[in-house]
C-alpha positions, -999 to +999 in steps of 0.1 A: +268-564-016+255-528-029+221-539-042+186-528-032+150-535-037+139-562-061+174-568-071+183-577-033+155-600-031+162-617-062+201-622-049+186-633-014+165-658-030+191-673-053+218-698-053+250-694-071+254-725-093+285-714-115+306-685-126+329-680-157+345-652-174+314-652-199+282-664-175+272-662-142+246-688-135+221-685-105+192-708-095+159-696-086+130-713-069+102-712-094+081-697-067+101-666-068+104-659-105+081-629-103+115-610-089+132-617-120+123-584-137+145-569-164+156-541-141+164-564-113+184-587-131+203-558-150+211-544-115+221-579-100+243-584-129+259-553-127+268-558-089+279-592-095+303-585-122+318-557-103+321-579-072+334-609-090+358-587-110+346-597-141+356-568-164+343-582-198+309-583-181+296-617-180+259-624-188+236-631-160+217-662-166+189-673-140+176-707-138+145-717-123+139-749-104+112-767-087+137-777-060+138-760-025+169-741-023+190-731+008+190-695+000+201-666+022+164-657+024+152-693+033+181-696+060+169-664+078+135-674+077+142-708+092+164-692+118+134-669+127+111-696+130+133-714+153+135-684+177+097-679+174+091-717+184+116-712+213+098-680+225+064-698+222+078-728+243+094-706+268+062-687+274+042-721+276+066-733+301+070-703+322+060-709+361+038-677+362+021-685+331+013-721+343-001-706+375-023-682+357-036-715+336-042-734+367-057-709+387-081-689+361-084-714+334-063-690+311-047-703+278-019-691+256-026-679+221+002-689+203-005-669+173-004-637+194+032-642+202+057-624+175+091-623+169+106-589+172+140-583+154 
């Protein structure tokens, strides 16, 4: 998808609900409705119409919901959190780290462990 900026974030935080020749319906978690600017909507609408081959120009409708949605952004954040949890667990269980804890009374500051992409 050739979309960027706020429109990209709008797409990443939305879920496709339905598509017809006249309308594309997305669902958006109400916590992200700040992404739904006129410019972002217009940009995303144009790209979606092009990608879906809707030459008549289907209207983009975005419905907000209180439900937690399985969006691309949510899945990426969940995957990143799993990697971070795995890294923290690996450091805590490392024999060298355990030796430092035993010998010097050291402790692992879990908040200092960051995930680098």
